[in-house]
ZAZA-393135 format. One record per residue (C-alpha): residue number from 1; residue in three letters; x, z, y. Coordinates in steps of 0.25 Angstrom, whole numbers, plus 5000, padded with zeros to 4 digits. Layout:
N
     k     r     xx     zz     yy
   NUM   ALA      X      Z      Y
...
This chain:
773
     k     r     xx     zz     yy
     1   MET   5000   4999   4999
     2   THR   5005   4996   5016
     3   ILE   5001   5002   5027
     4   PHE   5000   4996   5041
     5   ARG   4997   4999   5054
     6   PRO   4987   4992   5060
     7   ALA   4993   4987   5074
     8   ALA   5005   4983   5064
     9   LEU   4996   4975   5054
    10   ALA   4989   4968   5067
    11   ALA   5003   4963   5070
    12   VAL   5006   4958   5054
    13   LEU   4992   4950   5053
    14   ALA   4994   4943   5068
    15   ALA   5009   4938   5063
    16   GLY   5002   4933   5050
    17   ALA   4991   4927   5058
    18   VAL   5002   4917   5064
    19   GLY   5008   4916   5052
    20   LEU   5019   4924   5045
    21   SER   5028   4918   5037
    22   SER   5024   4917   5021
    23   ALA   5038   4925   5019
    24   PHE   5035   4936   5028
    25   LEU   5020   4937   5023
    26   PRO   5022   4946   5011
    27   SER   5028   4958   5018
    28   PHE   5013   4959   5023
    29   THR   5005   4957   5009
    30   LYS   4999   4971   5014
    31   SER   4993   4967   5025
    32   VAL   4980   4974   5032
    33   VAL   4968   4963   5033
    34   LYS   4955   4966   5036
    35   THR   4950   4956   5028
    36   GLN   4952   4952   5013
    37   GLN   4959   4939   5018
    38   ALA   4969   4937   5029
    39   THR   4975   4923   5034
    40   ALA   4988   4923   5040
    41   ALA   4988   4906   5044
    42   SER   4999   4900   5047
    43   SER   5000   4885   5050
    44   SER   5005   4880   5036
    45   SER   4999   4891   5027
    46   ARG   4989   4902   5026
    47   LEU   4991   4915   5018
    48   PHE   4979   4922   5014
    49   VAL   4982   4938   5014
    50   SER   4972   4948   5006
    51   SER   4971   4962   5006
    52   SER   4964   4974   5004
    53   VAL   4963   4984   5017
    54   GLU   4960   4999   5012
    55   LYS   4960   5011   5022
    56   SER   4970   5022   5021
    57   GLU   4966   5036   5020
    58   THR   4975   5038   5032
    59   ASP   4966   5026   5040
    60   SER   4958   5031   5052
    61   GLY   4955   5017   5056
    62   ASP   4967   5012   5064
    63   ASN   4980   5017   5057
    64   VAL   4984   5013   5044
    65   VAL   4978   5005   5032
    66   ALA   4982   5003   5020
    67   VAL   4982   4989   5013
    68   THR   4983   4984   4998
    69   PRO   4992   4973   4994
    70   GLN   4988   4959   4996
    71   GLN   4988   4944   4990
    72   ILE   4996   4934   5000
    73   THR   4993   4920   4995
    74   ALA   4997   4906   5004
    75   ASP   4985   4896   5003
    76   LYS   4988   4882   4997
    77   PRO   4993   4872   5005
    78   PRO   4983   4860   5012
    79   PRO   4980   4849   5004
    80   PRO   4988   4835   5010
    81   PRO   4980   4829   5021
    82   PHE   4986   4816   5017
    83   LYS   4992   4808   5004
    84   LYS   5004   4801   5012
    85   VAL   5008   4803   5027
    86   MET   5016   4793   5036
    87   ALA   5026   4799   5045
    88   ALA   5024   4787   5055
    89   ASN   5039   4791   5062
    90   ARG   5051   4792   5060
    91   ALA   5064   4803   5059
    92   GLU   5062   4818   5063
    93   ILE   5047   4817   5064
    94   SER   5043   4809   5052
    95   VAL   5051   4817   5044
    96   ARG   5043   4829   5047
    97   ILE   5030   4822   5047
    98   GLN   5036   4819   5031
    99   ARG   5039   4834   5030
   100   ALA   5025   4838   5034
   101   VAL   5019   4828   5025
   102   THR   5027   4833   5013
   103   GLU   5023   4849   5015
   104   LEU   5008   4843   5015
   105   ASN   5011   4836   5001
   106   MET   5009   4822   5005
   107   ALA   5018   4809   5006
   108   SER   5025   4805   5017
   109   VAL   5029   4790   5023
   110   ALA   5039   4786   5032
   111   ILE   5040   4774   5041
   112   TYR   5054   4769   5046
   113   VAL   5061   4758   5053
   114   ASP   5074   4752   5047
   115   GLU   5084   4759   5057
   116   ASP   5077   4773   5052
   117   ARG   5080   4770   5037
   118   TYR   5089   4780   5035
   119   GLY   5080   4790   5042
   120   GLN   5076   4803   5034
   121   HIS   5061   4799   5039
   122   ARG   5063   4788   5028
   123   TRP   5068   4795   5018
   124   GLY   5060   4808   5018
   125   ALA   5047   4801   5018
   126   ASP   5039   4798   5004
   127   GLU   5039   4785   5008
   128   SER   5046   4776   5019
   129   TYR   5043   4762   5024
   130   VAL   5051   4755   5033
   131   LEU   5044   4750   5047
   132   GLU   5047   4734   5049
   133   LYS   5051   4729   5063
   134   ASP   5052   4717   5070
   135   ASP   5067   4711   5073
   136   GLY   5071   4716   5086
   137   ALA   5059   4727   5086
   138   THR   5065   4742   5087
   139   PRO   5063   4752   5077
   140   ILE   5055   4759   5086
   141   SER   5043   4748   5085
   142   ALA   5042   4749   5070
   143   TYR   5038   4765   5072
   144   LEU   5026   4759   5081
   145   ASP   5022   4750   5074
   146   ILE   5007   4753   5071
   147   PRO   5004   4742   5060
   148   GLN   5016   4743   5052
   149   ILE   5015   4759   5051
   150   ILE   5000   4758   5047
   151   ASN   5004   4746   5038
   152   ILE   5013   4756   5031
   153   ALA   5005   4767   5030
   154   ARG   4992   4759   5022
   155   GLU   5004   4754   5013
   156   SER   5008   4767   5010
   157   GLY   4997   4775   5008
   158   VAL   4999   4783   5021
   159   ASP   4986   4791   5024
   160   ALA   4991   4797   5037
   161   ILE   5002   4795   5047
   162   HIS   5010   4806   5057
   163   PRO   5015   4799   5068
   164   GLY   5024   4810   5073
   165   TYR   5028   4809   5087
   166   GLY   5033   4796   5095
   167   PHE   5030   4783   5090
   168   LEU   5016   4779   5086
   169   SER   5012   4796   5086
   170   GLU   5004   4795   5099
   171   SER   4998   4781   5097
   172   PRO   4982   4779   5096
   173   GLU   4985   4765   5091
   174   PHE   4992   4771   5078
   175   ALA   4984   4782   5077
   176   ARG   4971   4771   5077
   177   ALA   4978   4764   5067
   178   CYS   4981   4774   5057
   179   GLU   4967   4777   5058
   180   ASP   4962   4763   5055
   181   ALA   4971   4763   5043
   182   GLY   4964   4775   5038
   183   ILE   4977   4783   5038
   184   ALA   4979   4797   5046
   185   PHE   4984   4798   5059
   186   VAL   4994   4812   5060
   187   GLY   4991   4813   5074
   188   PRO   4980   4813   5085
   189   THR   4967   4804   5084
   190   PRO   4968   4790   5091
   191   GLU   4958   4796   5103
   192   ASN   4969   4808   5104
   193   LEU   4981   4798   5106
   194   ASP   4973   4790   5116
   195   THR   4971   4802   5125
   196   PHE   4983   4808   5122
   197   SER   4995   4798   5117
   198   ASP   4993   4791   5131
   199   LYS   4998   4803   5142
   200   THR   4988   4797   5153
   201   SER   4976   4799   5145
   202   ALA   4981   4812   5141
   203   ARG   4983   4817   5155
   204   GLU   4967   4813   5156
   205   ALA   4964   4822   5145
   206   ALA   4971   4833   5151
   207   ILE   4965   4831   5164
   208   ALA   4950   4831   5158
   209   ALA   4955   4843   5151
   210   GLY   4959   4851   5163
   211   VAL   4974   4850   5158
   212   PRO   4982   4850   5170
   213   VAL   4992   4837   5172
   214   VAL   5002   4831   5180
   215   PRO   4996   4823   5190
   216   GLY   5000   4808   5184
   217   SER   4994   4794   5182
   218   ASP   4987   4785   5172
   219   ALA   4995   4776   5164
   220   LEU   5003   4766   5172
   221   MET   5006   4752   5169
   222   ASP   5013   4747   5182
   223   ASN   5021   4749   5192
   224   ASP   5012   4751   5203
   225   ALA   5004   4761   5197
   226   VAL   5017   4769   5194
   227   ASN   5019   4768   5210
   228   ALA   5006   4771   5215
   229   PHE   5004   4785   5204
   230   VAL   5018   4789   5213
   231   ASP   5014   4787   5226
   232   GLU   5003   4796   5222
   233   VAL   5011   4807   5216
   234   GLY   5025   4806   5220
   235   LEU   5038   4809   5212
   236   PRO   5042   4813   5204
   237   VAL   5034   4808   5191
   238   ILE   5036   4806   5178
   239   ILE   5035   4794   5171
   240   LYS   5027   4795   5157
   241   ALA   5024   4786   5146
   242   SER   5009   4785   5142
   243   MET   5012   4786   5128
   244   GLY   5021   4793   5118
   245   GLY   5031   4803   5123
   246   GLY   5045   4809   5119
   247   GLY   5051   4807   5134
   248   LYS   5049   4792   5133
   249   GLY   5045   4784   5144
   250   MET   5045   4795   5153
   251   ARG   5053   4795   5167
   252   VAL   5053   4804   5179
   253   VAL   5054   4797   5191
   254   ARG   5058   4805   5204
   255   ASP   5063   4793   5212
   256   ARG   5053   4782   5217
   257   ALA   5065   4770   5213
   258   ASP   5064   4776   5200
   259   LEU   5048   4774   5197
   260   ILE   5045   4760   5192
   261   PRO   5059   4759   5184
   262   SER   5055   4773   5178
   263   PHE   5040   4768   5175
   264   GLU   5045   4756   5169
   265   SER   5057   4762   5161
   266   ALA   5045   4772   5155
   267   SER   5037   4762   5153
   268   SER   5046   4755   5144
   269   GLU   5051   4766   5136
   270   ALA   5037   4770   5133
   271   LEU   5034   4756   5128
   272   ALA   5047   4757   5118
   273   SER   5042   4770   5114
   274   PHE   5028   4772   5112
   275   GLY   5022   4756   5113
   276   ASP   5015   4759   5126
   277   GLY   5022   4758   5140
   278   SER   5011   4764   5147
   279   CYS   5016   4776   5157
   280   PHE   5010   4786   5167
   281   VAL   5017   4795   5179
   282   GLU   5015   4808   5182
   283   ARG   5020   4819   5192
   284   PHE   5033   4824   5187
   285   VAL   5034   4838   5185
   286   GLU   5046   4845   5190
   287   ARG   5054   4855   5180
   288   PRO   5041   4858   5170
   289   ARG   5041   4863   5158
   290   HIS   5037   4856   5146
   291   ILE   5025   4863   5137
   292   GLU   5018   4857   5126
   293   VAL   5008   4863   5118
   294   GLN   5006   4859   5102
   295   ILE   4992   4857   5099
   296   ILE   4985   4853   5086
   297   GLY   4969   4848   5088
   298   ASP   4962   4846   5076
   299   GLY   4954   4835   5082
   300   ARG   4940   4841   5083
   301   GLY   4944   4848   5097
   302   ASP   4950   4860   5090
   303   VAL   4965   4862   5096
   304   ILE   4977   4872   5094
   305   HIS   4990   4873   5099
   306   LEU   5003   4878   5093
   307   TRP   5007   4883   5106
   308   GLU   5017   4876   5116
   309   ARG   5031   4871   5116
   310   ASP   5041   4871   5128
   311   CYS   5047   4857   5128
   312   SER   5055   4857   5144
   313   ILE   5069   4854   5138
   314   GLN   5068   4839   5139
   315   ARG   5078   4827   5142
   316   ARG   5073   4815   5147
   317   HIS   5058   4820   5144
   318   GLN   5061   4821   5130
   319   LYS   5060   4836   5123
   320   VAL   5072   4840   5118
   321   ILE   5069   4857   5117
   322   GLU   5057   4863   5113
   323   MET   5053   4876   5110
   324   ALA   5040   4882   5106
   325   PRO   5034   4891   5111
   326   ALA   5035   4890   5126
   327   TRP   5037   4904   5125
   328   SER   5042   4907   5141
   329   LEU   5026   4901   5146
   330   PRO   5018   4911   5151
   331   ASP   5007   4914   5141
   332   GLU   4996   4910   5151
   333   LEU   5002   4898   5153
   334   ARG   5006   4894   5137
   335   ALA   4990   4897   5136
   336   GLU   4988   4888   5147
   337   LEU   4995   4875   5141
   338   HIS   4990   4879   5126
   339   LYS   4975   4879   5133
   340   TYR   4976   4867   5140
   341   ALA   4983   4859   5127
   342   VAL   4972   4864   5118
   343   GLU   4960   4860   5128
   344   LEU   4966   4846   5130
   345   THR   4966   4842   5116
   346   SER   4954   4849   5112
   347   ALA   4947   4840   5122
   348   ALA   4951   4829   5115
   349   LYS   4950   4833   5102
   350   TYR   4964   4832   5099
   351   LYS   4968   4830   5084
   352   ASN   4981   4834   5079
   353   ALA   4996   4839   5084
   354   GLY   4998   4836   5099
   355   THR   5005   4840   5110
   356   VAL   4999   4845   5125
   357   GLU   5010   4844   5135
   358   PHE   5014   4850   5147
   359   LEU   5022   4854   5160
   360   LEU   5024   4866   5167
   361   ASP   5028   4865   5182
   362   GLN   5037   4874   5190
   363   GLN   5026   4883   5190
   364   ASN   5021   4884   5176
   365   ARG   5008   4875   5179
   366   PRO   5004   4867   5167
   367   TYR   5002   4851   5166
   368   PHE   4999   4843   5155
   369   ILE   5008   4830   5154
   370   GLU   5004   4825   5140
   371   VAL   4999   4827   5126
   372   ASN   5008   4822   5113
   373   PRO   4998   4819   5102
   374   ARG   5006   4819   5091
   375   ILE   5018   4830   5085
   376   GLN   5030   4831   5094
   377   VAL   5045   4833   5091
   378   GLU   5045   4847   5094
   379   HIS   5032   4852   5086
   380   THR   5042   4859   5077
   381   VAL   5043   4870   5087
   382   THR   5029   4873   5086
   383   GLU   5029   4872   5070
   384   GLU   5041   4883   5072
   385   VAL   5033   4893   5080
   386   THR   5019   4891   5075
   387   GLY   5022   4889   5060
   388   ILE   5011   4878   5060
   389   ASP   5016   4864   5055
   390   VAL   5011   4854   5065
   391   VAL   5014   4841   5058
   392   GLN   5007   4847   5047
   393   THR   4995   4849   5055
   394   GLN   4995   4838   5061
   395   ILE   4994   4830   5045
   396   ARG   4984   4840   5040
   397   ILE   4975   4839   5053
   398   ALA   4976   4822   5051
   399   GLY   4970   4826   5036
   400   GLY   4959   4833   5042
   401   ALA   4963   4848   5041
   402   THR   4957   4857   5052
   403   PHE   4963   4870   5058
   404   GLU   4956   4878   5049
   405   GLU   4962   4872   5038
   406   ILE   4977   4870   5043
   407   GLY   4976   4886   5048
   408   LEU   4977   4882   5062
   409   LYS   4970   4894   5071
   410   GLN   4975   4893   5085
   411   GLU   4977   4910   5085
   412   ASP   4985   4909   5074
   413   ILE   4996   4901   5081
   414   VAL   5006   4909   5086
   415   PRO   5018   4905   5089
   416   ARG   5032   4913   5083
   417   GLY   5045   4913   5089
   418   VAL   5052   4901   5097
   419   ALA   5055   4888   5091
   420   ILE   5065   4878   5099
   421   GLN   5066   4864   5094
   422   CYS   5080   4854   5099
   423   ARG   5080   4840   5096
   424   VAL   5093   4834   5092
   425   THR   5095   4821   5096
   426   THR   5106   4811   5097
   427   GLU   5108   4809   5110
   428   ASN   5120   4812   5120
   429   PRO   5116   4821   5131
   430   GLU   5129   4818   5139
   431   ARG   5122   4803   5139
   432   ASP   5110   4806   5145
   433   PHE   5106   4809   5129
   434   ALA   5108   4795   5126
   435   PRO   5104   4792   5112
   436   ASP   5116   4793   5101
   437   THR   5118   4784   5090
   438   GLY   5127   4783   5079
   439   VAL   5128   4790   5064
   440   ILE   5126   4805   5061
   441   SER   5138   4808   5054
   442   LEU   5135   4824   5050
   443   TYR   5121   4829   5053
   444   ARG   5119   4844   5049
   445   HIS   5106   4850   5052
   446   SER   5105   4865   5056
   447   ALA   5097   4875   5049
   448   GLY   5093   4890   5049
   449   ALA   5083   4900   5051
   450   GLY   5073   4896   5060
   451   ILE   5078   4882   5061
   452   ARG   5070   4868   5059
   453   MET   5076   4854   5057
   454   ASP   5069   4842   5059
   455   GLY   5076   4831   5060
   456   VAL   5083   4817   5052
   457   GLY   5098   4818   5054
   458   TYR   5109   4817   5044
   459   SER   5124   4812   5043
   460   GLY   5123   4797   5042
   461   LEU   5112   4795   5049
   462   ALA   5112   4783   5059
   463   ILE   5106   4787   5073
   464   THR   5102   4774   5080
   465   PRO   5096   4772   5095
   466   TYR   5082   4767   5090
   467   PHE   5075   4780   5089
   468   ASP   5073   4795   5096
   469   SER   5088   4801   5095
   470   MET   5081   4815   5090
   471   ILE   5089   4817   5076
   472   VAL   5084   4831   5073
   473   LYS   5077   4844   5079
   474   TYR   5078   4857   5076
   475   THR   5068   4869   5078
   476   ALA   5072   4883   5080
   477   ARG   5063   4897   5080
   478   GLY   5066   4910   5082
   479   GLY   5058   4922   5088
   480   THR   5062   4921   5102
   481   PHE   5067   4909   5111
   482   ALA   5082   4914   5111
   483   GLU   5083   4916   5095
   484   THR   5077   4901   5094
   485   VAL   5088   4896   5105
   486   ALA   5099   4902   5097
   487   ARG   5094   4897   5085
   488   MET   5093   4884   5091
   489   ARG   5107   4883   5096
   490   ARG   5111   4887   5082
   491   VAL   5104   4875   5077
   492   LEU   5111   4865   5087
   493   ILE   5125   4870   5085
   494   GLU   5124   4871   5067
   495   CYS   5117   4856   5069
   496   ARG   5129   4846   5067
   497   ILE   5125   4831   5071
   498   ARG   5137   4823   5072
   499   GLY   5140   4808   5074
   500   VAL   5129   4805   5085
   501   LYS   5129   4813   5098
   502   THR   5116   4825   5099
   503   ASN   5110   4833   5110
   504   ILE   5114   4845   5102
   505   PRO   5124   4850   5113
   506   PHE   5113   4849   5123
   507   LEU   5102   4854   5115
   508   LEU   5114   4867   5115
   509   ASN   5115   4866   5129
   510   VAL   5101   4868   5131
   511   LEU   5098   4879   5123
   512   THR   5111   4887   5130
   513   HIS   5105   4883   5142
   514   PRO   5103   4897   5152
   515   GLU   5089   4891   5157
   516   PHE   5085   4886   5144
   517   GLU   5088   4900   5137
   518   THR   5077   4905   5147
   519   GLY   5067   4897   5139
   520   VAL   5062   4891   5152
   521   VAL   5066   4876   5155
   522   THR   5059   4865   5160
   523   THR   5060   4850   5157
   524   ALA   5070   4848   5168
   525   PHE   5080   4857   5161
   526   ILE   5089   4846   5157
   527   ASP   5089   4838   5168
   528   GLU   5093   4852   5176
   529   ASN   5104   4855   5169
   530   PRO   5112   4841   5165
   531   GLU   5125   4849   5161
   532   LEU   5115   4851   5147
   533   LYS   5118   4835   5143
   534   MET   5134   4839   5145
   535   VAL   5136   4841   5130
   536   SER   5151   4839   5127
   537   GLN   5155   4850   5135
   538   SER   5144   4860   5131
   539   THR   5148   4873   5127
   540   TRP   5139   4885   5122
   541   ASP   5141   4901   5121
   542   PHE   5140   4900   5105
   543   ALA   5148   4909   5096
   544   SER   5154   4898   5090
   545   ASP   5167   4891   5097
   546   GLU   5165   4878   5090
   547   GLN   5151   4878   5094
   548   SER   5150   4882   5108
   549   ASP   5158   4870   5114
   550   GLN   5152   4855   5111
   551   ARG   5166   4852   5112
   552   LYS   5170   4859   5099
   553   VAL   5157   4856   5093
   554   GLY   5160   4846   5080
   555   GLU   5176   4846   5086
   556   LYS   5182   4848   5071
   557   GLU   5173   4838   5065
   558   ARG   5177   4827   5075
   559   LEU   5191   4830   5075
   560   ILE   5190   4828   5058
   561   ARG   5181   4816   5060
   562   TYR   5193   4811   5070
   563   LEU   5204   4814   5062
   564   ALA   5198   4807   5048
   565   ASN   5195   4794   5057
   566   LEU   5209   4794   5061
   567   ALA   5213   4797   5048
   568   VAL   5205   4786   5042
   569   ASN   5207   4775   5053
   570   GLY   5217   4777   5061
   571   HIS   5220   4778   5076
   572   PRO   5208   4772   5082
   573   PRO   5215   4759   5088
   574   GLU   5202   4758   5098
   575   LEU   5208   4772   5105
   576   GLY   5221   4764   5106
   577   ALA   5229   4769   5093
   578   ASP   5239   4758   5089
   579   PRO   5242   4761   5073
   580   THR   5257   4754   5073
   581   LYS   5261   4765   5084
   582   ILE   5255   4776   5077
   583   LYS   5266   4783   5068
   584   SER   5265   4790   5054
   585   THR   5271   4803   5052
   586   GLY   5274   4800   5039
   587   ASP   5267   4794   5025
   588   ARG   5253   4799   5026
   589   ARG   5251   4795   5014
   590   ALA   5262   4802   5007
   591   ALA   5256   4815   5014
   592   THR   5244   4813   5007
   593   ARG   5242   4822   4994
   594   VAL   5241   4815   4982
   595   LEU   5233   4818   4969
   596   ALA   5243   4819   4960
   597   LEU   5240   4819   4943
   598   PRO   5242   4830   4933
   599   LYS   5252   4830   4927
   600   ASP   5244   4828   4913
   601   VAL   5237   4818   4919
   602   PRO   5243   4802   4916
   603   ALA   5245   4796   4929
   604   ASP   5239   4782   4922
   605   GLY   5226   4787   4917
   606   GLY   5228   4781   4903
   607   GLY   5219   4768   4905
   608   GLY   5207   4777   4906
   609   MET   5193   4771   4905
   610   ARG   5198   4758   4913
   611   LYS   5207   4756   4901
   612   ILE   5193   4752   4892
   613   LEU   5188   4745   4903
   614   LEU   5201   4735   4905
   615   ALA   5201   4734   4890
   616   GLU   5187   4731   4884
   617   GLY   5180   4727   4895
   618   PRO   5167   4731   4903
   619   GLU   5161   4731   4889
   620   GLY   5170   4740   4883
   621   TYR   5170   4749   4893
   622   ALA   5156   4751   4893
   623   LYS   5156   4752   4877
   624   ALA   5167   4762   4881
   625   VAL   5159   4772   4890
   626   ARG   5146   4772   4882
   627   GLU   5156   4778   4871
   628   HIS   5162   4787   4877
   629   LYS   5157   4800   4874
   630   GLY   5161   4808   4885
   631   LEU   5158   4809   4900
   632   LEU   5162   4797   4909
   633   LEU   5164   4800   4925
   634   MET   5162   4788   4935
   635   ASP   5169   4793   4947
   636   THR   5165   4789   4961
   637   THR   5174   4798   4970
   638   TRP   5182   4785   4976
   639   ARG   5169   4777   4980
   640   ASP   5161   4790   4984
   641   ALA   5174   4794   4993
   642   HIS   5169   4782   5002
   643   GLN   5155   4788   5005
   644   SER   5155   4803   5005
   645   LEU   5159   4814   5013
   646   LEU   5173   4805   5014
   647   ALA   5165   4796   5023
   648   THR   5170   4782   5019
   649   ARG   5185   4786   5022
   650   MET   5192   4786   5008
   651   ARG   5202   4776   5010
   652   THR   5210   4769   4998
   653   LYS   5224   4776   5000
   654   GLU   5216   4789   4999
   655   LEU   5211   4784   4984
   656   GLU   5224   4779   4980
   657   ARG   5229   4793   4982
   658   CYS   5220   4797   4972
   659   ALA   5219   4785   4964
   660   SER   5230   4790   4952
   661   TYR   5224   4802   4951
   662   THR   5210   4795   4950
   663   ASN   5215   4786   4939
   664   ALA   5220   4799   4931
   665   ALA   5209   4808   4934
   666   LEU   5197   4797   4930
   667   SER   5205   4787   4920
   668   ASN   5194   4792   4911
   669   ALA   5182   4789   4919
   670   PHE   5172   4778   4918
   671   SER   5175   4773   4932
   672   LEU   5180   4777   4946
   673   GLU   5168   4770   4956
   674   MET   5177   4768   4968
   675   TRP   5173   4754   4976
   676   GLY   5162   4747   4979
   677   GLY   5149   4752   4985
   678   ALA   5150   4759   5000
   679   THR   5166   4760   4998
   680   PHE   5169   4745   4999
   681   ASP   5161   4744   5012
   682   VAL   5169   4758   5017
   683   ALA   5183   4752   5014
   684   MET   5181   4739   5022
   685   ARG   5173   4746   5033
   686   PHE   5176   4760   5035
   687   LEU   5191   4761   5030
   688   HIS   5196   4746   5033
   689   GLU   5201   4744   5019
   690   CYS   5199   4732   5009
   691   PRO   5189   4738   4996
   692   TRP   5197   4728   4988
   693   GLU   5210   4732   4990
   694   ARG   5206   4747   4988
   695   LEU   5200   4743   4975
   696   GLU   5211   4737   4970
   697   SER   5221   4748   4974
   698   LEU   5213   4758   4969
   699   ARG   5214   4750   4955
   700   GLU   5227   4748   4955
   701   LYS   5228   4763   4956
   702   VAL   5216   4768   4947
   703   PRO   5220   4758   4934
   704   ASP   5213   4768   4924
   705   VAL   5199   4771   4931
   706   PRO   5187   4760   4931
   707   PHE   5185   4758   4945
   708   GLN   5170   4757   4948
   709   MET   5161   4750   4960
   710   LEU   5148   4751   4966
   711   LEU   5141   4737   4967
   712   ARG   5130   4736   4975
   713   GLY   5122   4724   4966
   714   ALA   5121   4713   4976
   715   ASN   5127   4720   4987
   716   ALA   5140   4722   4981
   717   VAL   5147   4731   4990
   718   GLY   5140   4727   5002
   719   TYR   5125   4730   5009
   720   THR   5118   4716   5007
   721   ASN   5114   4707   4994
   722   TYR   5128   4698   4992
   723   PRO   5126   4683   4985
   724   ASP   5129   4685   4971
   725   ASN   5141   4677   4970
   726   VAL   5146   4688   4980
   727   VAL   5144   4700   4971
   728   HIS   5150   4693   4959
   729   LYS   5162   4690   4966
   730   PHE   5163   4703   4972
   731   CYS   5163   4709   4958
   732   ASN   5173   4700   4952
   733   GLN   5183   4704   4964
   734   ALA   5181   4720   4962
   735   HIS   5182   4718   4947
   736   LYS   5194   4711   4949
   737   SER   5201   4721   4960
   738   GLY   5198   4733   4952
   739   VAL   5181   4738   4948
   740   ASP   5180   4740   4934
   741   ILE   5165   4746   4935
   742   PHE   5153   4740   4944
   743   ARG   5142   4751   4947
   744   VAL   5130   4741   4952
   745   PHE   5118   4745   4959
   746   ASP   5108   4741   4971
   747   SER   5105   4750   4981
   748   LEU   5089   4746   4978
   749   ASN   5089   4746   4963
   750   TYR   5088   4730   4965
   751   LEU   5091   4725   4950
   752   ASP   5093   4710   4956
   753   ASN   5103   4716   4964
   754   LEU   5109   4725   4953
   755   LYS   5112   4715   4945
   756   LEU   5118   4707   4952
   757   GLY   5128   4716   4954
   758   VAL   5129   4720   4938
   759   ASP   5131   4705   4935
   760   ALA   5143   4703   4945
   761   ALA   5150   4717   4941
   762   GLY   5148   4713   4927
   763   SER   5153   4698   4928
   764   ALA   5165   4703   4935
   765   GLY   5170   4710   4924
   766   GLY   5165   4725   4926
   767   VAL   5158   4735   4920
   768   VAL   5144   4737   4929
   769   GLY   5135   4749   4928
   770   GLY   5122   4747   4935
   771   ALA   5117   4759   4944
   772   VAL   5102   4761   4949
   773   ALA   5099   4770   4961
C-alpha cells in the first residue's frame, strides 16, 4: 500500500495529463484516482490506469488516502490510414515522411530526378521512381510536374500523397489533381489552399477574421501598380511572392531606385521556385520578432494549436535557427497570438497542419503576415516540446481520423522544456552564404541525450548546385533555454562535415553571442552583427583548445591530407614546384621497410596452385579445385586496396615491396584478385600509372599465385557497353599479360552482357567464374 498527500497527487496527475514517458510511469502504478479508469493521453499513445481507492483509518477528508495496486496497459496502435503513401518531395523532408509512414505500418514511395539518384530519400523508400524531364530543363522542374507525379502514383498503387514543404506543397492545382485521381492529399483542402497559399487572399481572410495585418497590396503584376502603392504607403517596403515561402521571391526596398529592379528579380525568382511569379508589397516592419503558431485543423471548424515558435534568426528572410516555445513572450501576448491563429483558421474550416505567422514590432504589437498551409522545416521543435508527431497526425487526419481518435485535446497540450533547431547548410558565410558544391569527404553526425538529427548526408555525397543547400538539421531539447543552447553548441562542435564549406562556425557564432543568450532577438540580428559571418577567424570560449578556434578545427586532418597527397602526387607544379630542382635526401624506397619472409618459408613458393593451371589448363585446374579436400581462399587485398580507406592511393611500387611475401604466403590459395574493376580506372586517372605495366610487373614478382581479375561483362573495365570484338581483344591481352582467372559479373545481372564476358574470357584461355549479385 502507498500513501499520497492530495496536493502531491494533483501534481502527479497533471504531469500525466501532458504525457509522462512510459519509462517514468511505472513508478506511479499506485496513483490515486477518483474513477475506476484514468487516461493519461499523449500525442502518440494512451496509457490506461485502473485503480481502486480506499480511505485510510486516519483520513479526515483532506489528509491521506490509501490505494491498492492497479494495472497499466497501453492501447493498440491505430490501424494504417492508407496502404501506400508517396512523398512528393526530396531529401530530408521526404525521408521524414517515409519514416512516419513506416511507423504507421504503410508502404512508402519516393520520386527522384537523376541528379538525386544517390540520395537517401531514393534508397530509403520501399519503392522509388525516377522523374523524367525535358532536355535543358532544370531538376526542380521535374518535382513540379503534376501530371507525371500523379501518373507515377496511379501506376504504383499509391492511395495518398504527402507533398512535404516547398515544391507543390501549397499548390491548389496539385491538391485537386490528387482529388480527381482518387488519391488523398495529405494537407489542406484545395479551398484552404486557394485562400492561404496566395498571400494576398490570406491577408483578406485575416482582415475578415479581425486579425491585425501590415498595410499591404493585392497581387501586383506590373511596375506602374508597384510604384502607385509605394507612392501611397512610402518606404521601406518588402516585396513578397504571392505563392510559396522559404525567403524566395522576397526583397526589402529602402531606396526608390531599387524598387522596380527588386520587384522584377523577386517575380523571376518566385516563378522559378513556385511556378507563379505574382508578388505583392507590404509596409516593412523594422526589427521585428518573427513568431509563428503551429495549428492543426480537422476540416470541420475545430482547430487546436501546438503553441508557438520563435523564428527570428534569419538571413535573407530564410530561417536559420528556430526555438519552441517562444519562452520569452509575455503570457498575454502569447495567448493573443494563439487566439488569432485559431480564430482565423477555424473560420476557414482549415484541415490538416499549418502555421500562422506574425511579426511583433518594437512595442510588441502583432501583425499577421501569412499562413503556411503545409508542414514546415522547423516542425521538429514543436514535436520535441509537445510530444506530438505532426507528420503522423497529418497522415491520420487525411485518412479521416478525428481529434478524439488521435487523442488531441487543447487542454492536454502543454510544452515541456525548450527545443532549438539549427539548419546546417553547405554555404560559405564569408561569401554572403553562397552555396558551396563538391563531394563530402567525411560526414559524422552528432547524437546524445536530447538530440534529434534529421538529415541526408553521408561520406561521398555529391553536393550539387540544383537544390536547397540544407544537408541536416539538428534539434536539441532541454529543461531550460540555457541547457538547450549548451546542448546545441556541443552538437555543432561534435559534428564533422568535410569536403564542402558549411555554416557550422556561423551557427556557433550566433549561439555564443551575448544578445542571443538573452533569448530575445529580432530578424535584423544577423544584419546588425555582420561579424557573425566572419567565420575563418572565429574563436569561442570552449574548454577544448582545438574546438575553441576555427583555425584549429580540423587542422591535423588537413595536415595529414596534405602530406598524403604530397607523398602520392609530389609537389604540385601548378604551385610553382619544379620536380627537376627537388633534391632527394636519400633512397626513399630503400628506407621503406620491406616485408621479409620467415626463414622456414621457401622464397619461390614451390610453384603453388598456379603450377597446376599452367600444366593442365583451365579444365585441369577446375578439376583440381573440385577434388581439393580443404578450404581454398581467394584473396582480394590487392584490389580492395584501391576501393577502401586507402582511397585509391596504393601504387604499384607499394605492392611490389610485399610481392615476394605474398607469393609465398598465398602460393596455395585459389587466386589473388588484383586487377580489373575500378583498379584499372584508378591506375590511370588517380595514380597516373599504366595498368598493363602494373599487371606485368606484379606477374613477374608473383609467379606462383593465380592472378584473378574482375571483368564487368560487356563493359570490360569501363562504364559503358563496348563492341564484342573490343571485349574479346581486351581479355586476350589481359590473359597474355598475366591474368589467369576472370571473375565475370554484370551490375544489373543482365545475362546477355554476362554471357559476352564469359565467352570472351573463355576464348582467351582463362579460367572463368560467373558472379551474380
